[in-house]
C-alpha positions as CSV (number, residue, x, y, z in Angstrom):
1,X,0.0,0.0,0.0
2,X,1.3,3.4,-1.0
3,X,1.8,6.0,1.8
4,X,-0.6,9.0,1.3
5,X,1.9,11.5,2.6
6,X,4.5,10.9,-0.2
7,X,5.2,13.6,-2.7
8,X,5.4,12.0,-6.2
9,X,6.8,8.5,-5.6
10,X,8.7,9.5,-2.5
11,X,11.8,8.4,-4.3
12,X,12.3,10.9,-7.1
13,X,15.4,11.9,-9.2
14,X,16.7,15.4,-8.6
15,X,19.5,17.9,-9.4
16,X,21.7,18.8,-6.4
17,X,21.4,22.4,-5.5
18,X,25.0,22.5,-4.2
19,X,27.1,20.8,-7.0
20,X,24.5,20.5,-9.9
21,X,24.9,16.7,-10.0
22,X,21.9,14.9,-11.4
23,X,20.9,12.2,-8.8
24,X,18.9,9.3,-10.0
25,X,16.3,7.7,-7.8
26,X,17.4,4.8,-5.5
27,X,16.1,1.3,-6.2
28,X,14.7,-0.3,-3.1
29,X,14.8,2.8,-0.8
30,X,14.5,6.6,-0.6
31,X,17.3,8.8,-1.9
32,X,17.6,12.1,0.1
33,X,21.1,13.3,-0.7
34,X,23.5,13.9,-3.5
35,X,25.7,10.9,-4.5
36,X,28.8,13.1,-5.1
37,X,28.9,16.0,-2.5
38,X,26.5,14.1,-0.1
39,X,24.5,17.3,0.7
40,X,20.8,17.0,1.3
41,X,17.8,19.3,1.5
42,X,15.6,19.7,4.5
43,X,12.2,18.9,2.9
44,X,10.9,15.9,4.9
45,X,9.3,15.5,8.2
46,X,8.9,11.8,7.6
47,X,11.1,10.3,5.0
48,X,9.6,10.9,1.6
49,X,6.7,13.2,2.7
50,X,8.2,16.5,1.4
51,X,6.2,18.4,4.0
52,X,9.0,20.3,5.8
53,X,8.8,24.0,5.0
54,X,12.4,24.8,6.0
55,X,14.0,23.8,2.7
56,X,17.5,24.5,4.0
57,X,20.6,22.8,2.6
58,X,21.7,20.0,4.9
59,X,25.5,19.5,5.0
60,X,27.0,16.1,5.6
61,X,29.3,16.6,8.7
62,X,30.0,13.2,10.2
63,X,29.8,9.5,9.6
64,X,29.6,6.2,11.5
65,X,29.5,2.5,10.8
66,X,26.7,0.5,12.5
67,X,24.6,-2.6,11.9
68,X,23.0,-1.3,8.8
69,X,26.2,-0.1,7.2
70,X,27.7,3.4,6.9
71,X,25.6,6.4,7.9
72,X,26.2,10.1,7.4
73,X,25.0,13.0,9.7
74,X,23.2,15.8,7.9
75,X,22.9,19.2,9.6
76,X,20.5,21.8,8.2
77,X,22.4,25.0,7.6
78,X,19.2,27.1,8.0
79,X,17.5,25.7,11.2
80,X,20.1,23.3,12.7
81,X,18.0,20.1,12.4
82,X,20.2,17.0,12.5
83,X,19.4,13.6,10.9
84,X,21.4,10.4,10.3
85,X,21.0,8.8,6.9
86,X,22.2,5.5,5.5
87,X,24.9,5.7,2.8
88,X,23.8,4.1,-0.5
89,X,26.1,1.8,-2.5
90,X,26.6,4.4,-5.2
91,X,27.4,7.3,-2.8
92,X,30.9,8.8,-2.9
93,X,32.6,6.9,0.0
94,X,35.8,8.9,-0.4
95,X,33.9,12.2,0.0
96,X,32.4,10.8,3.3
97,X,35.9,10.1,4.6
98,X,36.8,13.8,4.3
99,X,34.4,14.7,7.1
100,X,36.8,13.9,9.9
């Protein structure tokens, strides 16, 4: 059953507002950050809903490895909101290692 709060498919392709990279949708999940610079945009309250009005750029600032794999911490540059997100297989792992 499709969630009613999704915008579009909840997993849409987009162009990164930071580096202009075209980011294709993720198969089997929800893509919320650029595959190259790893920046995100603060647009969701619940993953995929596109209901957050802040719309600030979320900078990837930290990483950790846990049971689901690598995660990156996004911090909104506008409101300070923080959220951990799982790194996808096609994300730039070398870019992530630059955070520390």
